[in-house]
N, C-alpha and C positions, 0 to 999 in steps of 0.2 A: 754694514750689517748690524742689526740690533742684537744685543745679548741680554738675555734674562737669566739672572743667576738665582738659584735657590739660596735663601738666606742661610741655610745650614751648610752650604758649600758642597752639597751632593751633586755629582755629575748626573745629568739627565741623558738618557739614551733612547734611540729608536732602533728596534730590531727590523731587519729586512731579510726575509727568506724567499728564495726564488728557485724554481726549476725551469729548465727550458725544454725538456723532453719528457715523454711518458716514462722512458727508461729510468731517468733520474728520479722521477716521482715514486717509482716502485723500488728503488734501491735505497741504500743507506743515506743518500743525499735528499731524501724526501723532506718536504716542508716541515712536517711534525718533528723529524729528527733535527733539522736545523734550528727550530724554535727551542727545543730542549737545550741545545748547545748555547744558543744566544742567552736564554734565561739563566743558565748556569754560570756563564761568564759574567753577566751583569751582576748576579748575586755575589759571586766570588770577589768582584771588584768593589762591591758596596755601592753600586750605581742605582739610580731610580729609572726603571724601564717605563717610559711614557706610553709606548704602544709597540705592537708588532705589526708589520705589514707583510702579508703573504701573497705571493704571486705565482700562479700556475702557468706553465707553458709560455713564458715570456722570453723572446730572443734577447740576448744581451748585446747583439751586434751594434744596435743603434739606440741612442737615448729616446728617440721618437717612438720606439717600440716598448718603452718602459715608463708609462705615465705614473705608476705608483712610486717609482724611484724619484721621478721629478718632483712629485708631491712631497716626499720625505725631504729631499734637498731644499725645497722651498721652505718647509717648516723649520729646517735648521737655519737657513739664511734669515728668517724672520725672528729667530731667537726663541722659538717654541720648544726646542729640545737642545 
């Protein structure tokens, strides 16, 4: 696994927000609500948010149903975050 470190020592993060049902999208678990929490936590910890990935109506049962998560994990493995 390659690791690319920020010379300042800042941790780089990728946010991942997902809902799997319309009900979740309409409740307090909506993607915008998750993004607010992610951004707040990243700021609180002093991290650098590289990007947010938002996914609507994605089943979490199988990785094959979550290509956006697979792309995030590949980015991490390549040292981009």
